C-alpha positions as CSV (number, residue, x, y, z in Angstrom):
1,X,107.7,95.4,80.6
2,X,105.1,94.8,83.4
3,X,106.4,94.9,87.0
4,X,104.4,93.5,89.9
5,X,105.6,94.1,93.5
6,X,104.4,92.1,96.5
7,X,104.4,93.6,100.0
8,X,104.4,91.4,103.1
9,X,104.2,92.3,106.7
10,X,102.7,91.3,110.1
11,X,98.9,91.4,110.0
12,X,98.3,92.9,113.5
13,X,100.6,95.3,115.4
14,X,99.9,96.8,118.8
15,X,101.9,100.0,119.5
16,X,102.2,102.2,122.6
17,X,103.4,102.3,126.1
18,X,101.6,99.7,128.0
19,X,100.8,97.6,125.0
20,X,102.2,94.5,126.7
21,X,99.2,94.5,129.0
22,X,97.0,93.5,126.1
23,X,98.8,90.1,125.6
24,X,96.0,88.1,127.3
25,X,93.4,89.5,124.9
26,X,95.7,88.7,122.0
27,X,96.2,85.1,123.2
28,X,92.5,84.7,123.6
29,X,91.8,85.8,120.0
30,X,94.4,83.3,118.8
31,X,92.8,80.5,120.8
32,X,96.0,79.8,122.6
33,X,96.0,77.1,125.3
34,X,99.7,76.4,126.0
35,X,102.4,78.9,125.3
36,X,106.2,78.7,125.0
37,X,108.0,81.9,125.8
38,X,111.3,82.1,123.9
39,X,113.8,84.5,125.4
40,X,117.3,84.9,127.0
41,X,118.5,84.7,130.5
42,X,119.4,88.4,130.6
43,X,115.8,89.4,130.0
44,X,114.7,87.0,132.8
45,X,117.2,88.5,135.2
46,X,116.2,92.1,134.2
47,X,112.6,91.4,135.2
48,X,111.2,92.0,131.8
49,X,110.1,88.4,131.3
50,X,108.6,88.7,134.8
51,X,106.3,91.5,133.5
52,X,105.1,89.3,130.8
53,X,104.6,86.4,133.2
54,X,102.3,88.6,135.4
55,X,100.0,89.2,132.4
56,X,100.2,85.5,131.4
57,X,99.1,84.5,134.9
58,X,96.0,86.6,134.6
59,X,95.1,84.8,131.4
60,X,93.7,81.2,131.1
61,X,96.8,79.9,129.2
62,X,99.5,77.8,130.6
63,X,103.1,78.6,129.7
64,X,106.7,77.3,129.7
65,X,109.8,79.4,129.3
66,X,112.8,78.6,127.1
67,X,115.5,81.1,128.1
68,X,118.7,79.7,126.5
69,X,118.8,82.0,123.5
70,X,122.2,83.6,123.0
71,X,123.3,86.4,120.7
72,X,123.8,85.4,117.0
73,X,122.5,81.9,117.8
74,X,123.7,78.7,116.1
75,X,120.9,77.0,114.1
76,X,121.3,73.9,116.3
77,X,119.3,75.6,119.1
78,X,116.2,75.0,117.1
79,X,116.4,71.3,117.8
80,X,116.0,72.2,121.5
81,X,113.2,74.6,121.1
82,X,111.2,72.3,118.8
83,X,111.7,69.5,121.4
84,X,110.3,71.8,124.1
85,X,107.3,72.6,121.9
86,X,106.5,68.9,121.3
87,X,107.2,67.7,124.9
88,X,104.9,70.3,126.4
89,X,102.0,70.3,123.8
90,X,102.7,74.0,122.8
91,X,100.3,75.6,120.4
92,X,101.5,79.2,120.5
93,X,104.9,80.8,120.8
94,X,105.8,84.2,122.3
95,X,109.2,85.6,121.4
96,X,110.4,88.4,123.6
97,X,113.8,90.1,123.4
98,X,116.2,91.2,120.7
99,X,116.4,89.9,117.2
100,X,118.0,86.6,118.2
101,X,115.0,85.6,120.5
102,X,112.5,86.8,117.9
103,X,114.2,84.9,115.1
104,X,114.5,81.7,117.2
105,X,110.7,82.0,118.0
106,X,109.9,82.3,114.3
107,X,112.0,79.4,113.2
108,X,110.7,77.3,116.1
109,X,107.2,77.9,114.9
110,X,107.8,76.4,111.5
111,X,110.2,73.8,112.8
112,X,107.4,72.3,114.9
113,X,105.1,71.9,111.8
114,X,107.5,70.9,109.1
115,X,109.3,67.6,108.9
116,X,113.0,67.3,108.2
117,X,116.2,69.0,109.3
118,X,116.2,72.7,110.0
119,X,119.0,73.3,107.5
120,X,116.6,72.5,104.6
121,X,114.8,75.8,105.3
122,X,117.8,78.0,104.5
123,X,117.0,80.0,101.4
124,X,113.9,81.6,100.0
125,X,110.4,80.0,100.3
126,X,111.8,76.6,101.4
127,X,109.1,76.1,104.1
128,X,106.1,74.0,103.0
129,X,103.7,74.4,105.9
130,X,102.5,77.3,108.1
131,X,103.9,77.4,111.6
132,X,102.4,77.6,115.0
133,X,100.7,80.9,116.1
134,X,103.3,83.4,117.1
135,X,103.4,86.7,119.0
136,X,106.6,88.7,118.9
137,X,107.6,91.4,121.4
138,X,110.9,93.3,120.7
139,X,112.8,94.8,123.6
140,X,115.4,96.5,121.4
141,X,114.9,99.0,118.6
142,X,117.1,97.1,116.1
143,X,116.2,94.2,113.9
144,X,112.6,94.8,113.1
145,X,112.2,91.0,113.1
146,X,108.7,91.4,114.4
147,X,107.5,92.5,110.9
148,X,109.8,90.5,108.6
149,X,109.5,87.1,107.0
150,X,113.2,86.5,107.7
151,X,115.2,84.8,110.4
152,X,119.0,84.7,110.6
153,X,120.9,81.8,112.1
154,X,124.6,81.1,112.4
155,X,126.3,78.2,110.8
156,X,129.6,77.7,112.7
157,X,131.0,75.1,110.3
158,X,130.7,77.4,107.3
159,X,131.5,80.5,109.3
160,X,128.4,82.3,107.9
161,X,125.1,83.6,108.9
162,X,122.2,82.1,106.9
163,X,118.7,83.2,106.3
164,X,115.4,81.5,106.3
165,X,112.9,83.6,104.2
166,X,109.3,82.6,104.2
167,X,105.9,84.3,104.6
168,X,105.2,81.6,107.2
169,X,107.7,83.3,109.5
170,X,105.6,86.4,109.8
171,X,104.0,86.4,113.3
172,X,100.3,86.7,113.9
173,X,100.8,89.6,116.3
174,X,103.6,92.1,117.1
175,X,103.6,94.1,120.3
176,X,105.7,97.3,120.5
177,X,105.9,98.6,124.0
178,X,108.6,101.2,124.4
179,X,108.6,100.9,128.2
180,X,110.4,97.5,127.7
181,X,113.3,99.3,126.0
182,X,114.2,102.0,128.6
183,X,116.6,99.8,130.5
184,X,118.6,99.0,127.4
185,X,122.3,100.0,128.1
186,X,123.7,102.8,126.0
187,X,126.2,100.5,124.2
188,X,123.3,98.2,123.1
189,X,121.1,101.1,122.3
190,X,123.8,102.4,120.0
191,X,124.5,99.2,118.1
192,X,121.0,98.0,117.7
193,X,119.9,101.5,116.7
194,X,122.6,101.7,114.1
195,X,121.4,98.3,112.8
196,X,117.8,99.7,112.4
197,X,119.1,102.8,110.7
198,X,121.2,100.7,108.3
199,X,118.1,98.6,107.5
200,X,116.3,101.7,106.4
201,X,119.3,103.1,104.4
202,X,119.9,99.8,102.6
203,X,116.1,99.4,101.8
204,X,116.1,102.9,100.4
205,X,119.1,102.3,98.2
206,X,118.2,98.7,97.2
207,X,117.6,98.1,93.5
208,X,114.3,96.5,94.5
209,X,113.0,99.6,96.4
210,X,109.5,100.6,95.6
211,X,107.3,103.7,96.3
212,X,105.9,101.9,99.3
213,X,109.3,100.7,100.7
214,X,110.8,104.2,100.1
215,X,107.9,105.8,102.0
216,X,108.6,103.5,105.0
217,X,112.4,103.8,104.8
218,X,112.3,107.6,104.6
219,X,110.2,107.9,107.7
220,X,112.3,105.3,109.5
221,X,115.5,107.2,108.7
222,X,114.1,110.4,110.0
223,X,112.7,108.9,113.2
224,X,115.9,106.9,114.0
225,X,118.5,109.5,113.1
226,X,116.7,112.3,115.0
227,X,116.2,110.1,118.1
228,X,119.2,107.8,118.5
229,X,121.5,110.3,120.2
230,X,118.9,111.2,122.7
231,X,118.0,107.5,123.4
232,X,121.8,106.7,123.8
233,X,122.4,109.7,126.1
234,X,119.4,109.1,128.3
235,X,117.7,105.7,128.2
236,X,114.7,107.0,130.2
237,X,113.8,109.4,127.4
238,X,110.5,107.7,126.5
239,X,109.7,109.8,123.5
240,X,113.1,108.9,122.0
241,X,112.6,105.3,122.8
242,X,109.2,105.3,121.2
243,X,110.5,106.9,118.1
244,X,113.3,104.4,117.9
245,X,111.0,101.4,118.3
246,X,108.6,102.8,115.6
247,X,111.5,103.6,113.3
248,X,112.9,100.1,113.7
249,X,109.5,98.6,112.9
250,X,109.1,100.8,109.8
251,X,112.7,99.9,108.7
252,X,111.8,96.3,109.1
253,X,108.8,96.6,106.9
254,X,110.9,98.4,104.3
255,X,113.8,96.0,104.1
256,X,111.6,92.9,104.4
257,X,110.2,93.9,101.0
258,X,113.1,95.8,99.3
259,X,115.9,93.8,100.8
260,X,119.1,94.9,102.5
261,X,122.3,95.1,100.5
262,X,126.1,94.6,100.7
263,X,126.5,96.1,104.2
264,X,124.7,93.1,105.7
265,X,126.4,90.7,103.3
266,X,129.8,91.8,104.5
267,X,128.7,91.8,108.1
268,X,127.6,88.2,108.1
269,X,131.1,86.6,107.8
270,X,132.7,88.8,110.4
271,X,129.8,88.3,112.8
272,X,129.9,84.5,112.4
273,X,133.7,84.1,112.6
274,X,134.8,86.8,114.9
275,X,131.6,87.1,117.0
276,X,131.2,90.8,116.4
277,X,127.7,92.0,117.6
278,X,125.5,92.4,114.6
279,X,124.8,96.1,114.9
280,X,128.6,96.7,115.4
281,X,129.5,94.6,112.4
282,X,127.0,96.5,110.2
283,X,128.3,99.9,111.5
284,X,131.9,98.9,110.7
285,X,131.0,97.9,107.2
286,X,128.6,100.8,106.5
287,X,131.1,103.4,105.5
288,X,133.3,101.3,103.2
289,X,130.3,99.8,101.5
290,X,128.6,103.2,101.0
291,X,131.8,104.7,99.5
292,X,131.8,101.8,97.0
293,X,128.0,101.9,96.4
294,X,127.1,105.5,95.9
295,X,128.2,105.5,92.3
296,X,125.4,102.9,91.6
297,X,122.7,105.3,92.5
298,X,124.0,108.9,93.1
299,X,120.5,110.3,93.2
300,X,119.3,108.1,96.1
301,X,122.5,108.6,98.1
302,X,122.3,112.3,97.6
303,X,118.7,112.3,98.8
304,X,119.9,110.4,101.9
305,X,121.9,113.5,102.9
306,X,118.8,115.6,103.1
307,X,117.0,112.9,105.2
308,X,119.9,113.1,107.6
309,X,119.2,116.9,108.0
310,X,122.2,118.2,106.1
311,X,122.0,121.1,103.7
312,X,122.7,120.2,100.1
313,X,122.0,123.5,98.3
314,X,124.8,124.2,95.7
315,X,126.2,120.7,96.0
316,X,126.4,118.2,93.1
317,X,124.8,114.8,93.5
318,X,128.3,113.3,94.1
319,X,129.2,115.8,96.8
320,X,125.8,115.3,98.5
321,X,126.3,111.6,98.5
322,X,129.8,112.0,100.0
323,X,128.3,114.2,102.7
324,X,125.9,111.4,103.6
325,X,128.9,109.2,104.3
326,X,130.6,111.9,106.4
327,X,127.4,112.5,108.4
328,X,127.0,108.8,109.3
329,X,130.7,108.6,110.3
330,X,130.0,111.5,112.8
331,X,127.0,109.6,114.1
332,X,129.0,106.4,114.7
333,X,131.6,108.5,116.6
334,X,129.0,110.2,118.7
335,X,127.6,106.8,119.7
336,X,131.0,105.4,120.3
337,X,130.4,102.4,118.1
338,X,133.6,100.6,117.0
339,X,134.5,101.3,113.3
340,X,137.6,99.1,112.8
341,X,137.8,95.4,112.3
342,X,141.3,95.4,113.9
343,X,139.7,95.9,117.3
344,X,138.2,92.4,116.9
345,X,141.3,90.7,115.8
346,X,140.7,90.8,112.1
347,X,143.9,91.1,110.1
348,X,145.0,91.4,106.4
349,X,145.5,87.6,106.3
350,X,141.8,87.1,107.0
351,X,140.6,89.3,104.1
352,X,140.6,86.7,101.3
353,X,138.4,84.2,103.2
354,X,136.1,86.9,104.5
355,X,135.7,88.2,101.0
356,X,134.8,84.8,99.7
357,X,132.3,84.4,102.5
358,X,130.6,87.7,101.6
359,X,130.4,86.8,98.0
360,X,128.4,83.7,99.0
361,X,125.6,85.9,100.4
362,X,124.0,86.2,97.0
363,X,120.5,86.7,98.4
364,X,121.6,90.2,99.6
365,X,124.1,91.1,97.0
366,X,121.3,90.7,94.4
367,X,119.8,93.9,95.9
368,X,123.0,95.9,95.8
369,X,123.0,99.1,93.7
370,X,126.5,98.3,92.4
371,X,127.8,95.0,91.1
372,X,130.6,93.5,93.2
373,X,133.5,91.3,92.3
374,X,135.7,89.3,94.6
375,X,138.5,91.9,94.3
376,X,136.0,94.6,95.2
377,X,135.0,92.6,98.3
378,X,138.6,92.3,99.4
379,X,139.2,96.0,99.0
380,X,136.1,96.8,101.0
381,X,137.3,94.6,103.9
382,X,140.7,96.3,103.7
383,X,139.0,99.7,104.1
384,X,137.4,98.5,107.2
385,X,140.6,97.2,108.9
């Protein structure tokens, strides 16, 4: 049986300390005249958006700033950003910040060029027309959104996070400047870093993994795992910050093409209903899901242990896979990332509804190495309480 794989990613990526200074050249190459900067108030207050503005002022483009993005944004915010685009004659969008700002920038881009309600874009390849030109600048080493054709938005009514998946979401340019991440607090460094690591692990263990996605995921795991403790302990460690940002980007490329699996599927309902930060939600669900999943591909999970620097000589594949789980538990403890749903008010009574919500995330469960039932989902959530 013939198998054809397609690999999609951002076409132009600038990497290195000081890369932000090249933004004017990138805008010129795109033919930009009027820019909307999509970000959050925290980044404005931190001065990071000010750094971007200094470079924009040196260019010939005019710009406006939309800074109302919040963590895990509701999809309705797109109505406001699209209005800002149309009211101000915007032809280019710059997203700067964490995954929420980058995702909003991407969906705004296609929302401005496609008619109809934003909800019609949820799903795979539901976007008909290319969006506005877009430049994405991550300030966390977490989502890898700058290299993925995916954006995640919250639907409050359905208590779920939903994905828009389209090649039209890939930006024209991604700028990775590690100097923009040094002020990230340890708590956020830990949760976003765990998110990036989980992206790589899930891409590596996805049933749709390929040689190319495995190559990217393996390097991402090594970079992130070997740097995350140092970045957490000392945010000014620029080498660790660069490794984290590069690892996050590589993980983004990997999962954008291989897909993430049940960890994310289980994180979406608890994130939407209980407002648990995305990286924390993924970390809480990582261990229970891995314990369930490793039987689906013992070889891959056993290899994961070696990638995490643990010795596996003399161990069976099952024992090696179990050691990977234990190693990641220790990492979460070192980073002080919460690992219990109870801390966020989740109780046994919430399990049935959460399980039903997770089972609706079929786009991700289709990548999972082990088939899940509703009863399995309930038990996995109970393990996370």
